[in-house]
N, C-alpha and C positions, 0 to 999 in steps of 0.2 A: 354610550356608557359602558358597553361591554369591553371596548378597547381600553378604557380607563381602568376597569376592574382587572383586566389581564395585566396591565402595566403594574398596578399596585401589587397583584399577586406575585408577579415576577420579582419585584423589589423585595417583598417579604422573603421569598424563597432564597434569593441571592444573599440577603443579609443573614438568614438563618444558616445556610450552608457555609458561609464564610466563617461563622463562629463555631462550626461543627456541631450545631444543635440539630436534634431530631424534631419532627413535628410535635412529638410528645413533649419534648423539653420546652418548646415555645408555648405549647398549650398550657403546661403547668405554670410557666412564668406569667402568662397573661390571665389565667383563671378560666379557661374554656376547655372544651373537649377537643381532642385531636381532630375530629371530623370538621370542626370549625376552621382550624388552621388549613386543612386540606381544601375546604371550599374557598377560602380566601386565596390560597395560592393558585387554584384552578380558575379563579375569576368568576366563580359561581355565586359568590355573595361578597358583601363588603363588611368590614368590621365597623362597629359603632365608634363614635369619636373617643369614648373612654378606652376602648380596646386599641384604637390607633395609637394613643399615647402610651399604653402599656407595651405594645409591640415595639414601638420606637425605643422605649427605655430598655427593654430586654435585648434589643439588637444594637444598642449603643449608637443610635442614629437619631437625626432630627426628624420630626413628624413630617415636615415639608419635603424632606429628602425622600422618604419612603412613599409618601402619598401626595405627589405633585398634582396640582389642578391643571390638567392639560386639556386643551380643546381638541376634540377629534373631528376631523373633516367628515362631513356627511356625504 
């Protein structure tokens, strides 16, 4: 699961940086604290389904593109 969280975090960060958004900007758009965005991007926590949709909307991407369900080899 940690690999998946890291992938999602990397996708969030890549999308955010591509739009020249700060973590603060994304947090404001999603309705969370900046620390939440930081934890998501570092792979320390996962956004709720509601937040995944808000993140995808803010980053102009599809939810499935940002948060693919990938199986990680054990």
